[in-house]
C-alpha positions as CSV (number, residue, x, y, z in Angstrom):
1,M,73.1,132.2,130.6
2,L,70.3,130.3,128.9
3,E,66.7,130.2,130.3
4,I,65.0,126.9,130.8
5,E,61.7,126.0,129.2
6,G,60.0,123.1,131.0
7,P,60.2,120.6,132.4
8,F,57.7,119.0,130.0
9,G,57.8,115.5,131.2
10,F,60.0,112.4,130.7
11,G,57.9,111.3,127.7
12,F,58.6,114.5,125.8
13,R,61.0,113.1,123.1
14,S,61.1,115.6,120.2
15,M,60.5,119.3,119.4
16,E,59.5,121.2,116.2
17,M,62.1,123.5,114.8
18,G,60.2,125.1,111.9
19,E,59.4,124.2,108.4
20,R,62.1,122.9,106.0
21,S,62.1,122.5,102.2
22,A,63.1,119.2,100.7
23,A,64.4,118.3,97.3
24,G,61.8,117.5,94.8
25,E,59.3,119.6,92.7
26,A,56.9,119.1,89.8
27,S,55.0,121.4,87.5
28,F,52.0,121.1,85.3
29,A,50.2,123.6,83.2
30,G,51.8,126.6,85.0
31,A,51.3,125.2,88.5
32,R,54.4,124.3,90.5
33,A,54.5,121.9,93.5
34,T,57.2,121.7,96.2
35,I,57.9,119.7,99.3
36,T,58.1,121.1,102.9
37,A,57.9,119.3,106.2
38,T,58.1,120.2,109.9
39,H,61.7,119.7,111.1
40,M,61.8,117.6,114.2
41,V,64.7,117.5,116.6
42,P,65.0,114.7,119.2
43,I,65.3,115.5,122.9
44,P,68.2,113.1,123.9
45,L,68.4,111.2,127.1
46,L,71.6,111.6,129.1
47,Q,72.4,109.0,131.7
48,A,75.2,107.6,133.9
49,G,75.0,104.5,136.1
50,F,76.4,103.8,139.5
51,T,76.2,101.2,142.2
52,L,76.2,101.2,146.0
53,P,77.1,98.1,148.0
54,V,74.2,96.5,149.7
55,R,76.0,96.3,153.0
56,D,77.0,100.0,152.9
57,V,73.4,101.0,152.4
58,A,72.3,98.7,155.3
59,A,75.0,100.1,157.6
60,A,73.8,103.7,156.8
61,E,70.2,102.8,157.4
62,E,71.0,101.2,160.7
63,G,73.1,104.2,161.8
64,H,76.4,102.3,161.9
65,A,78.2,104.3,159.2
66,L,77.8,107.2,156.9
67,L,77.0,106.3,153.3
68,D,79.8,107.0,150.8
69,V,78.0,109.0,148.1
70,G,81.1,109.5,146.0
71,P,79.7,107.2,143.2
72,V,76.5,109.3,143.1
73,A,78.5,112.6,142.8
74,K,80.7,111.2,140.0
75,A,77.8,110.0,138.0
76,A,76.0,113.4,138.4
77,V,79.1,115.3,137.3
78,A,79.5,113.1,134.3
79,C,75.9,113.8,133.2
80,A,76.4,117.6,133.9
81,R,79.6,117.6,131.7
82,L,77.8,115.8,128.9
83,E,75.0,118.3,129.2
84,E,77.5,121.1,128.7
85,E,78.9,119.4,125.7
86,L,75.5,119.1,124.1
87,V,74.6,122.8,124.8
88,F,77.8,124.2,123.4
89,H,78.8,121.7,120.7
90,G,75.4,120.1,119.8
91,N,75.3,116.6,118.3
92,R,75.8,116.2,114.6
93,A,74.5,112.6,114.5
94,L,71.2,113.7,116.1
95,G,70.9,116.9,114.0
96,I,71.2,119.2,117.1
97,E,73.0,122.5,116.9
98,G,75.0,123.9,119.8
99,L,75.9,127.5,120.7
100,L,79.3,127.1,118.8
101,T,78.2,125.1,115.8
102,S,75.9,127.3,113.7
103,P,77.4,128.7,110.5
104,K,75.1,131.8,110.8
105,S,76.8,133.0,114.1
106,A,79.1,135.9,114.1
107,K,82.8,135.3,114.8
108,V,85.5,137.4,116.7
109,M,89.1,136.4,116.8
110,L,90.6,137.0,120.3
111,G,93.9,138.7,121.1
112,D,96.3,138.0,123.9
113,W,94.2,138.0,127.1
114,S,97.3,138.1,129.3
115,K,97.5,141.8,128.3
116,L,95.4,144.0,130.5
117,G,92.5,145.5,128.7
118,Q,92.5,143.0,125.8
119,P,89.6,140.9,127.2
120,L,87.3,144.0,127.4
121,E,88.4,145.1,123.9
122,D,87.5,141.7,122.4
123,L,84.2,141.4,124.2
124,V,83.3,144.9,123.1
125,K,83.9,143.7,119.5
126,A,81.6,140.8,120.1
127,A,78.8,142.9,121.6
128,A,79.3,145.4,118.7
129,A,78.9,142.6,116.1
130,L,75.6,141.5,117.7
131,D,74.4,145.1,118.1
132,A,75.1,145.8,114.4
133,A,73.1,142.7,113.5
134,G,70.1,144.2,115.3
135,F,70.3,142.5,118.7
136,P,71.0,145.1,121.4
137,G,71.2,142.6,124.3
138,P,71.3,142.2,127.2
139,Y,74.4,140.1,126.6
140,A,75.9,137.1,128.4
141,A,79.1,135.2,127.9
142,A,80.5,131.7,128.5
143,L,84.3,131.4,128.5
144,A,86.9,128.6,128.6
145,P,88.4,128.4,132.1
146,G,91.7,129.8,131.0
147,L,90.1,132.9,129.6
148,Y,87.7,133.3,132.5
149,N,90.6,133.2,135.0
150,E,92.4,136.0,133.1
151,L,89.5,138.4,134.0
152,F,90.7,138.4,137.6
153,R,93.8,140.4,136.7
154,I,93.7,143.8,138.4
155,Y,94.2,147.0,136.5
156,E,97.3,148.9,137.4
157,H,97.0,151.5,140.2
158,S,93.6,150.2,141.2
159,N,91.7,147.4,143.0
160,V,89.4,146.9,140.0
161,T,89.5,143.6,138.2
162,Q,88.8,143.2,134.5
163,L,85.8,141.0,135.4
164,E,84.1,144.0,137.0
165,H,84.3,146.0,133.8
166,V,83.2,143.0,131.7
167,R,80.1,142.5,133.8
168,Q,79.0,146.0,133.0
169,L,79.1,145.1,129.3
170,L,77.5,141.7,129.9
171,P,74.9,142.2,132.5
172,A,73.1,138.9,131.8
173,G,76.1,137.0,133.2
174,V,79.7,135.8,132.6
175,V,80.3,132.1,133.4
176,K,83.2,129.7,133.3
177,A,82.4,126.8,131.0
178,P,84.5,123.6,131.6
179,A,83.2,122.2,128.3
180,L,85.2,124.8,126.4
181,T,88.9,124.2,126.0
182,T,89.5,127.5,124.2
183,G,87.5,130.5,123.2
184,G,83.9,131.1,124.3
185,V,80.6,132.6,123.2
186,V,78.7,135.9,123.7
187,I,74.9,135.7,123.2
188,A,71.9,138.1,123.3
189,A,70.3,136.4,126.3
190,I,66.7,136.5,125.2
191,R,64.6,133.4,125.7
192,E,63.0,133.5,122.3
193,F,66.4,133.3,120.5
194,A,68.1,130.6,122.5
195,S,67.1,128.4,125.5
196,I,67.3,124.9,127.0
197,L,64.3,122.8,126.3
198,L,64.0,120.5,129.4
199,A,61.9,117.3,129.3
200,Q,63.2,115.8,132.6
201,D,65.4,117.5,135.1
202,M,68.3,115.5,136.6
203,L,67.3,112.7,139.0
204,A,68.6,109.5,140.5
205,A,66.5,106.3,139.7
206,Y,66.8,102.9,141.3
207,V,67.3,100.1,138.7
208,G,67.5,97.0,140.9
209,P,69.8,94.6,142.7
210,S,73.0,93.5,141.0
211,G,74.9,90.9,143.0
212,A,76.0,92.4,146.2
213,N,75.2,95.9,145.0
214,Y,72.2,98.1,144.3
215,E,72.2,99.6,140.8
216,F,71.1,103.2,140.1
217,V,71.2,105.6,137.3
218,I,71.4,109.4,137.1
219,L,69.4,110.7,134.1
220,E,68.1,113.8,132.5
221,S,66.5,114.7,129.1
222,L,67.1,118.1,127.4
223,C,68.1,119.9,124.3
224,P,69.5,123.3,123.3
225,R,66.9,125.2,121.4
226,I,68.5,127.8,119.1
227,T,65.9,129.6,116.9
228,M,68.0,132.6,116.0
229,P,71.7,131.7,115.6
230,E,72.4,135.3,114.5
231,T,72.2,136.3,118.2
232,I,75.4,134.3,118.9
233,C,79.0,135.5,118.5
234,V,81.6,132.8,118.8
235,L,84.9,133.9,120.4
236,Q,87.8,132.1,118.6
237,Q,91.4,131.7,119.7
238,G,94.2,131.5,117.3
239,K,96.8,128.7,117.5
């Protein structure tokens, strides 16, 4: 649902996010001085380590056995989940905003999605809120798994699922987002408004020997880039 800008290289460690005013001013003889500075946001490094037994690697190289790549997959999935957390929830300590954290975003409270027709009704409200703000789309949505699964309910006396109707409203995509436990988000899917800034795509790197094991690391470097939070509508679920 978000376009990728990059990759720009492993050494790309920060990005500019416009000018910001700072506290402090002075005046003299009718002239007034203020402070502004370029706001820089870091491009964080995400990583997860794993090891492979030396003998297992040797056995695979010699053709005696298949290599168990379970540790590789687990490390990659851990990195992918952390990536989703960063994209949706940002990181307050690093000053990074996620799709769900901007106070400038629109908000829509969801009804009971176990009722047929309610998902489309709520998503129409979200699209209408963005449209009224001057962003006509195309729209995309990310939903918590429980909500996404509700879209597979079939309308009575038909073979049409709610998902088929929703995709007409959200032509830029409807995705299931495991990083969301509740709710979701609808966005105007335009690169200039929100994207993922990619320094280094996910890769596996060899670290070195560690006892009877080889040590590796899965790593990537990226950051959500949200320049127009008004193009986002957060879908909220009541308790």
